[in-house]
C-alpha positions, 0 to 999 in steps of 0.5 A: 500500500502506498504511504502518505505524508502523514504516515511518513511524518508519524514514523519521523516522530517516532524516530525523533523521540527514539534518538532523544531517549538514546535508543538510536545514535545520530548515524542510525537516526540520520539513515532511517530518517532519510529512508522514511522521507524517501519511502513510497510504501508501508513496506518500506516504513514499517522496518524502520520502527519495528525495533523501537517499541514505545515504553509501556505501549505498542508502536502505532501501526503505520497505516493507523489514524491514531496519533503517534504515542507521546514520549520524552524524558519521562517516557518509561513511567510504568517501569519507574513507579514502585519500589522502596523509597531511597529518600523521604525527606531532606533538611538544610540549616545554614547549608544545602541538600540535593536529590537528583539523578536516579533516586526513588521518591517516597510517596510523602516527601518533606523538604525543609530549608532554613537559612539554606537551600535545596534542590529536588530533581525529578527528571530521572527519578523513580517513584514509590507510588503513583500518587506523590506529595512533596512538602516544601517548607522554607524559612529565609531560604530556597528550594528548587524543584525540577520536573520533566514536562511529561510529569503530572505536577500540581503546585499548591503552596503559600508564600509569605513575604516570599514566593511559591510558584512555577517558573519556566515551562519547556514545551511538552504535555503530561502523559496519562500514565505518569505519576501525579506529583502535588507540591505543597508547603509554604515559604516564609521570607524565602522561595520555592520554585518549580521548573519543567524542563528536560535534561541538557543531554536530552535537549542536545539530542533533540536539537541534533535530531532536528538538524538531522531531520532538516538535512534528511528533508533536503536530501530527499527533496521533500521540502522542494516538492512541497513548496512546488505543490503549494505554488501550484495551489 
């Protein structure tokens, strides 16, 4: 069966997310992407993603009208929920603390900072439970929470002569199978900030993928043919 532009774009999206997750290196991505844009049939497209299952779900068939599964920094959520918590709290007095990298967040996590600061990074974290509450309390100090855009995060806190709220938000939508994290507490003459952003490594992979995609489009002549089609219209 002949492949459509929509189906080629669906495969390209799966390949982009695969390289962002580290499933493909740039050479493999470049080769597969160029093949995808030059493909004329489903038989040419299907082998390009057969070894790239979406974590927790099946890859959408090439001919399917359903959207490609969303993936990103928090893609493999089912494998990241459950297990024993490695940390249920953090404390800083005239100093600091950090929780980042591969760690397991307790279902109830309490962080306290007085005349100090702390960092809570959830981008590579695992979660003891699907429902997690992070309580942040700071007095003349600060706590910074970083979460991936795909995580379900709700911020509810109070700032008294200080601030408690969300900061920068990188493009991305929470995934339905991701944990739900509620961030509560209060900041007295201090601040609690919550940013949603990806890791530097993932942002770099995504940027490299975009550049490789533009080059693949150029080599395949796809952009030129589309521009010509628009002019004819």
